[in-house]
FIKOLZA-1660 file (N, C-alpha, C; in steps of 0.1 Angstrom, whole numbers, plus 5000, padded with zeros to 4 digits):
% residues 81
   i   px   py   pz ch aa at
   1 2770 3287 9626  A  M  N
   1 2782 3284 9619  A  M CA
   1 2793 3280 9629  A  M  C
   2 2801 3270 9625  A  W  N
   2 2812 3267 9633  A  W CA
   2 2825 3269 9625  A  W  C
   3 2835 3272 9632  A  S  N
   3 2848 3274 9626  A  S CA
   3 2858 3264 9633  A  S  C
   4 2864 3256 9626  A  V  N
   4 2873 3245 9632  A  V CA
   4 2887 3247 9626  A  V  C
   5 2897 3248 9635  A  S  N
   5 2911 3248 9631  A  S CA
   5 2917 3235 9636  A  S  C
   6 2925 3229 9627  A  V  N
   6 2932 3216 9630  A  V CA
   6 2947 3218 9627  A  V  C
   7 2955 3215 9637  A  A  N
   7 2969 3216 9635  A  A CA
   7 2973 3204 9627  A  A  C
   8 2981 3206 9616  A  H  N
   8 2986 3196 9608  A  H CA
   8 3001 3198 9606  A  H  C
   9 3009 3192 9615  A  G  N
   9 3023 3195 9615  A  G CA
   9 3026 3207 9624  A  G  C
  10 3038 3212 9624  A  E  N
  10 3041 3223 9632  A  E CA
  10 3036 3236 9627  A  E  C
  11 3037 3239 9614  A  S  N
  11 3033 3252 9609  A  S CA
  11 3021 3252 9601  A  S  C
  12 3015 3241 9597  A  D  N
  12 3003 3240 9589  A  D CA
  12 2991 3239 9597  A  D  C
  13 2981 3248 9594  A  T  N
  13 2968 3247 9601  A  T CA
  13 2958 3246 9590  A  T  C
  14 2948 3237 9592  A  I  N
  14 2937 3236 9583  A  I CA
  14 2925 3242 9590  A  I  C
  15 2919 3252 9583  A  R  N
  15 2907 3258 9589  A  R CA
  15 2895 3256 9580  A  R  C
  16 2884 3251 9586  A  L  N
  16 2872 3248 9579  A  L CA
  16 2861 3256 9585  A  L  C
  17 2853 3262 9576  A  R  N
  17 2841 3269 9581  A  R CA
  17 2829 3260 9577  A  R  C
  18 2821 3257 9587  A  V  N
  18 2810 3247 9586  A  V CA
  18 2797 3255 9589  A  V  C
  19 2787 3255 9580  A  L  N
  19 2774 3261 9581  A  L CA
  19 2764 3250 9582  A  L  C
  20 2756 3250 9593  A  S  N
  20 2745 3242 9595  A  S CA
  20 2733 3251 9595  A  S  C
  21 2724 3250 9585  A  Y  N
  21 2714 3260 9582  A  Y CA
  21 2700 3253 9580  A  Y  C
  22 2691 3256 9589  A  N  N
  22 2677 3252 9588  A  N CA
  22 2670 3263 9580  A  N  C
  23 2667 3259 9567  A  I  N
  23 2661 3269 9558  A  I CA
  23 2646 3270 9559  A  I  C
  24 2640 3261 9568  A  H  N
  24 2625 3262 9569  A  H CA
  24 2618 3261 9556  A  H  C
  25 2621 3252 9547  A  H  N
  25 2616 3250 9534  A  H CA
  25 2616 3263 9526  A  H  C
  26 2626 3272 9529  A  G  N
  26 2628 3284 9521  A  G CA
  26 2620 3296 9526  A  G  C
  27 2612 3294 9536  A  E  N
  27 2603 3305 9541  A  E CA
  27 2610 3313 9551  A  E  C
  28 2610 3327 9549  A  G  N
  28 2616 3336 9558  A  G CA
  28 2606 3340 9569  A  G  C
  29 2611 3349 9578  A  V  N
  29 2602 3354 9588  A  V CA
  29 2590 3363 9582  A  V  C
  30 2592 3367 9570  A  D  N
  30 2581 3374 9563  A  D CA
  30 2571 3365 9556  A  D  C
  31 2573 3352 9558  A  R  N
  31 2565 3341 9553  A  R CA
  31 2566 3340 9538  A  R  C
  32 2576 3346 9532  A  K  N
  32 2578 3344 9517  A  K CA
  32 2588 3334 9515  A  K  C
  33 2586 3325 9505  A  I  N
  33 2596 3315 9501  A  I CA
  33 2605 3322 9491  A  I  C
  34 2618 3323 9494  A  D  N
  34 2627 3330 9486  A  D CA
  34 2641 3323 9486  A  D  C
  35 2642 3314 9476  A  L  N
  35 2655 3306 9476  A  L CA
  35 2667 3315 9472  A  L  C
  36 2664 3326 9464  A  D  N
  36 2675 3335 9461  A  D CA
  36 2681 3341 9474  A  D  C
  37 2672 3345 9483  A  R  N
  37 2677 3351 9496  A  R CA
  37 2685 3340 9504  A  R  C
  38 2680 3328 9504  A  I  N
  38 2687 3317 9511  A  I CA
  38 2701 3315 9505  A  I  C
  39 2702 3315 9492  A  A  N
  39 2714 3314 9485  A  A CA
  39 2724 3325 9487  A  A  C
  40 2719 3337 9488  A  R  N
  40 2727 3349 9492  A  R CA
  40 2733 3347 9505  A  R  C
  41 2725 3343 9515  A  I  N
  41 2731 3341 9528  A  I CA
  41 2741 3330 9528  A  I  C
  42 2738 3319 9521  A  M  N
  42 2748 3308 9520  A  M CA
  42 2761 3313 9514  A  M  C
  43 2760 3321 9504  A  G  N
  43 2772 3327 9498  A  G CA
  43 2780 3337 9506  A  G  C
  44 2772 3345 9514  A  D  N
  44 2779 3354 9523  A  D CA
  44 2787 3348 9534  A  D  C
  45 2783 3336 9538  A  V  N
  45 2790 3329 9549  A  V CA
  45 2803 3323 9544  A  V  C
  46 2803 3319 9531  A  K  N
  46 2815 3313 9525  A  K CA
  46 2820 3301 9533  A  K  C
  47 2811 3292 9535  A  S  N
  47 2815 3280 9542  A  S CA
  47 2822 3270 9533  A  S  C
  48 2830 3261 9540  A  D  N
  48 2836 3250 9532  A  D CA
  48 2827 3238 9532  A  D  C
  49 2819 3237 9542  A  I  N
  49 2810 3226 9543  A  I CA
  49 2796 3231 9547  A  I  C
  50 2786 3227 9540  A  L  N
  50 2772 3232 9542  A  L CA
  50 2763 3221 9545  A  L  C
  51 2755 3221 9556  A  A  N
  51 2745 3211 9559  A  A CA
  51 2732 3218 9560  A  A  C
  52 2723 3215 9551  A  L  N
  52 2709 3221 9551  A  L CA
  52 2699 3212 9558  A  L  C
  53 2691 3218 9565  A  Q  N
  53 2679 3211 9571  A  Q CA
  53 2667 3218 9566  A  Q  C
  54 2656 3209 9565  A  E  N
  54 2643 3213 9560  A  E CA
  54 2643 3219 9546  A  E  C
  55 2652 3214 9538  A  A  N
  55 2652 3217 9523  A  A CA
  55 2643 3207 9516  A  A  C
  56 2632 3212 9511  A  D  N
  56 2622 3203 9505  A  D CA
  56 2627 3197 9491  A  D  C
  57 2622 3185 9489  A  Q  N
  57 2624 3179 9476  A  Q CA
  57 2611 3173 9471  A  Q  C
  58 2605 3179 9461  A  R  N
  58 2593 3174 9454  A  R CA
  58 2581 3172 9464  A  R  C
  59 2579 3182 9472  A  V  N
  59 2567 3182 9480  A  V CA
  59 2557 3193 9476  A  V  C
  60 2544 3190 9478  A  S  N
  60 2534 3199 9473  A  S CA
  60 2535 3214 9478  A  S  C
  61 2539 3216 9491  A  R  N
  61 2539 3229 9496  A  R CA
  61 2549 3238 9489  A  R  C
  62 2558 3233 9481  A  N  N
  62 2568 3241 9473  A  N CA
  62 2567 3237 9459  A  N  C
  63 2555 3235 9454  A  K  N
  63 2554 3232 9439  A  K CA
  63 2563 3221 9434  A  K  C
  64 2565 3211 9443  A  R  N
  64 2573 3200 9439  A  R CA
  64 2587 3203 9435  A  R  C
  65 2592 3215 9439  A  E  N
  65 2606 3219 9436  A  E CA
  65 2616 3211 9444  A  E  C
  66 2627 3209 9438  A  D  N
  66 2639 3202 9444  A  D CA
  66 2648 3213 9449  A  D  C
  67 2645 3218 9461  A  Q  N
  67 2652 3229 9467  A  Q CA
  67 2667 3228 9468  A  Q  C
  68 2673 3216 9472  A  P  N
  68 2687 3215 9472  A  P CA
  68 2694 3217 9458  A  P  C
  69 2687 3212 9448  A  T  N
  69 2692 3214 9435  A  T CA
  69 2691 3228 9430  A  T  C
  70 2680 3234 9433  A  V  N
  70 2678 3248 9429  A  V CA
  70 2689 3257 9436  A  V  C
  71 2691 3255 9449  A  L  N
  71 2701 3263 9456  A  L CA
  71 2715 3260 9451  A  L  C
  72 2718 3248 9447  A  A  N
  72 2731 3245 9441  A  A CA
  72 2733 3252 9428  A  A  C
  73 2723 3253 9420  A  V  N
  73 2724 3260 9407  A  V CA
  73 2726 3275 9409  A  V  C
  74 2718 3281 9418  A  I  N
  74 2719 3295 9421  A  I CA
  74 2733 3298 9427  A  I  C
  75 2737 3290 9436  A  E  N
  75 2750 3293 9443  A  E CA
  75 2762 3291 9433  A  E  C
  76 2761 3281 9424  A  S  N
  76 2772 3279 9414  A  S CA
  76 2772 3290 9404  A  S  C
  77 2761 3296 9401  A  S  N
  77 2761 3307 9391  A  S CA
  77 2764 3321 9397  A  S  C
  78 2765 3322 9410  A  A  N
  78 2768 3334 9417  A  A CA
  78 2783 3337 9415  A  A  C
  79 2787 3350 9414  A  P  N
  79 2801 3354 9414  A  P CA
  79 2808 3351 9427  A  P  C
  80 2820 3345 9427  A  H  N
  80 2827 3342 9439  A  H CA
  80 2840 3350 9439  A  H  C
  81 2844 3353 9451  A  E  N
  81 2857 3361 9452  A  E CA
  81 2869 3351 9452  A  E  C
% end
């Protein structure tokens, strides 16, 4: 994760939190594919910009699931502070 601060004028600062996350097609070190776990991690970071790597879309190893869409639905339905 990167955090970037940009000065905008004398007193205004814009701060962005950027998360670049290789989700390894949803598989954890326990070898279980768990998109809920991935979504929890994404939510815990509270990034402004999220870049996912190795998120599968309609491939046989993940039952043809569209992982970016599934993660977006999980994340959008999660309670936010």
